[in-house]
N, C-alpha and C positions, 0 to 999 in steps of 0.2 A: 713775564708769560703771564697771555691773556689766559682768561678764563674763560670754559667752552662754553657754548649755549646748552648745551646736555644739563649743565647742573643747575637751570634756573627752576625745572621743576619739581627740585627738592627743596627748594627755599623759597617757594612760593613767588610773589610778582616781584620781577626785580623794580627797585627803587631809583627815582635821579641820584639819591645819594651814593647809592654803587656806582652809577655810571661817570659821577663826578672824582670818586676814589679811584675808580680805576683809571680814567684820564690823567687824575693828579690836578684838579682842577677845583674850584667847589661851585656848590649846586646851583648857586646866582649863575654863575658863567653860562653853565648846560642850559639852562633856562633862555643864557641871553642866544644863545645857536639855536635853539627852538623856535623862539619866538622872533628871531630878527631884529629887536629892539634898537638894538648895540652893535657896534660893529665887533667882529671878536675876531682875531689874526686867522690867519690861514695855517698855519701848521697846529694852534690851538682846537680850533673845529675840526682840525683830520686827526687829532687825538681824542676829541670827543665824539666823532661819526664813528671810530675805529672800536671805542668802548659798548658806544651802541650796539653795533653791529655783532661783536664780541660776546656780549651777554643776552642779544636777541631782545634787546629793552621795546617795548611799545609806548609811548605815551596816550595816558587814558585819555577817551572824549573828555572829561573835565578839562585834561589838563590841555587836548587839542583846542577847546574855544576859549582858553585863558590869550590862546595868540589874537589878539584883538585888531593887531594892525593889517589890514587887507589891502592890496595893491589894486584888486579888480584890475589885475594883468595876469593873462599868459600867458604861453613859451610855445613857438611851435618852431621842432628843430630838426630840420630835411639836411640830404645831402647834395643836392643842386634842385637850385630855382629857377636855373635854365630851359630845364626839364620840364614841359607845361605840365606833368602830369603829378606834381609839386605846388607847381603854383596855383593850379586848381583848387589842388587840394587843400591848400592854406587859406582862399577865398571861403572855399566851403564851412571851414573851421571859425574865423575871423566872421563872418555873417551869423553863424550861429551864436556864436558870444557876445557880439556886437548888440544885438537884438536882446539882451539882458543886461546888457551892462557894462561888457568886460571888454579890454582891449587887449591886442596882442602883440607882442615881441613876435616877431622871424628869424630865426636864426640860418645862416647855411653854410654847414660844416665844408662843401666841396669835398665830401667821402673821407675826410681825413681823420683818425679816430682821436689828435691830440687837440684840432679843434671842435671835436664835439665835445671833450672834457671843460676847455674853457668855456664856449657854452655855457655847459649846465652849470658850473658853479659861477658864472655870472648871470643868470637870470635866477638863482638861489640866493644870492647875494641881493640882487636888486628885487626880493621880497613875491616873486610870483605867486598867485594861488596854484596855478598847476603847470603840467608841463605834457608836451603831446611831443610824441620822435621817433623819427625815423633809426633808428640807431646802425653804425656802421658798422659795429661788430657784435654779437650774441654775448660778451659778457658784460655785466652789468654796468662793472666800473665804478664810476666814481657816482653815475646815478642811483647805488645800490644805498647809499649813504642819505640822498634824496628822498627814497622815500621810505626810510626807516623814521627821517626825522618830521616826517608827516606831511610833505607834499605830493600830493595825489598827481599820477603818472599815469598817463596813456601809451600804449605802443602800438606803433603803426609797422603790421605784418609781427610775426612771432620771435623775433627776435631776443626779446627778454624772458628770461622764465624765473619771474617771480611771485609769490602767490599773491601781492597787492595790484599787480598792474595790470590792469585792463585790457584789452588786442583788440584791434579793428582789424582784419585778416581777407585780403583778397580771395575766390576758392581759386588760385593759382594753378591748382593741377588739374582740376577739371577743365578749366581756360588751355592751358595750355596743352592738353590731350586732344579738344577738339580743334584746335588751331594744327599742328601737326597730323591728325587724322583726316583735315580737310586736304593739305598735301598730297596726301595717300593716295584719297579719296579722288582725288584730282588727276594722278596718273605715274606723280613722281613714284622712283623705285629707293631711290637712295636720298634720304632725306638727314639732313645735318643740324646742328641748334649751336648757334653764338648765346652763350648762356651767363656772362656777364662775368665780375670780377670772380676770380676764385673761391669758393664758398658759399656765392651768393646762389640764391634765386632756387632751393635745392626744392621745392615744390614744382617749381618749372620743369626743371629737367627730370624727375619724376613724372611728371604729367606725359615731357617727350617719352621718354623710354614704355611708358602704358602702351601709347597711342602705337609705338615700331611693333611692339610685343604680339597687339592685339592686332596688329594686323599679319602676324605671322611672319614679321621677320625677327633680326639678331641684335639686339644693343650692341653698337660698335663704339667704344669710347674716343677713339681715335676721330668722329665726326662731330664731337662735341667739342667747343674750343670755348675760351674764356676772351671776355675782350669787355672795354670800359662800356660803360652804360651811357656814349658820347656818338655822335654820327661817325666821329674820325675812328671811334672803338670799331665800332662795326666795318667800318673801311678796313681794319687792319687784318681783325676777325676773319672777314669774308677770303680777302686776300691768301691768308694760309689755306682755307680751306677748296679756293682752286687751284694749289698745287697737290692737290691729291689725286691718287690714281684708283678706282675712278672717280672722275669729279661727282659732286653730288646736284642729282638735281633739283633737290628743293631743299631749304634752309627755312627753319623757327627762330625768331630771335628772339629773346628776354625783354624786350623792350622797341616801342617802335624807333626811335634815334637808330639805333644798333642796325635795324632792318633797313633805314634808308642808307643808313653808310652801306651796306651790304648789295644795294641798288647802286648805288656810285663806282662799285667795284667789280660787282658785272657786269656794267656797263661796256668798262674801261678795258674789260676780258672780249667785249666785242658781243656780250650775250644776251639775248631778247627776253624779257620779263614775260609772260611765266612760259614762253615755249620753251627756251633753253634750261630756262629754273626757275622754280615758283618760288615765292616770297611772303612770309609770314609776319607779322611781329605781335608784342601785346603791351596795350596800354587804350591806344586808339585816343593816342593827341589829336589835336585837330588836324596837325600837319601830314596825319596818316591817310585823309582825305583830297588832301592838296598836291603831291605828290604825282609822277604819271609812271609808272599805272596806280590809282590808287592801290594803296596797300590794304590788302588783306588783313585783318590783324583780330585781338581780343578786347573789347571793351572789358576797360580796367576803372570801375565807378570811382573817379577821382574826386569830384565833388562830395558826392556821397560819403567817401570814407570821413573826408574832414569833419562833415555834421555828426557822423555818429559818434566820430573818435571826443569832438566838445560835450555832447551829450552825456557821453561818459564820464568826464573830468568833472562836468557840473554838476554831475548827481552827487559826484565824492566831494567837491568843493564846497555844497552847501550842506555836507550831512546826509541826503537825501538817501545814501546806500554805504554801507561800509563792511561789507562783506569779502569777499574774498576774489579772485577772478572774473571776470566776465570776457567774454567772445563774442564778439560781434564780426558774420562770417558772410562776406558780400559775393553776389552772384558774379560772373563773368561771362559775356557769352561772346561768341564769335559772330564778327561783322566780315561776312563776304564780300571784298572788293576785287577787282581786276588782278593783282599782282600775282594771287596763287588760286 
């Protein structure tokens, strides 16, 4: 049975020997797991990581500095590189770390948790000096082991709630509130929302709800529907909204790809945009200004997000900052165009 972390305070600082004893390995093997200098089997690494978490072990700064092997590589793990938001974000991160001599591994998870876990383990095995991740799931999963083992991690969004993980967050709530309020102020009386996969975009849902209620309306759950973060996902979600009675005359979509898909469906129903149904998106990807009518949306500063994530990561990798979590919040401003 694993010892609880709460017992540590009564016994002083946990040692590497205690971690080794709990994992059933030698202290040298634990050191190899930390340093990455020698290959350690997956099962052994897992036992060591479990012991580290159970004992709440933190390598001392001195021990951490003994990890002399540096790859000068960072990893960025995102759910969909075909979404221009993530490709631009990745460019911002890569430009920032490249300027100081670091390369970048780019991993695309397709929003699948098992692929995310695989990539996390893969980049750690490659000895990356830091990880930036837009997590598929709010649970830290295998990522928590890497954090306890001393690899700096920055989270894009608030999906990982660990004190060691810095975060870069867009002000989703106020951006979504502004987009929804704009549709209402433009004359829409029944505004729906395509919100992304179940459990996602919670801040954007909150902003949508605030705008509806601040305008004197009532939040109606049936007017919020799930959709995949793709153009096809927007088409399918919009089709469900089109069968509601009465049909919505405004739709806020939690990203631009879904909004463009919603446009496709609206046209297939013979509706004019924005006369019959007004639409707004979120992210302000390049395509938002190119569709007809041009999409009203919320600017989500992708390039700046990548740059800020890189700065947070570099400061930890270089040992310039070793404190608890920092959060950078970036403004999201409404971009008014012709769709709503």
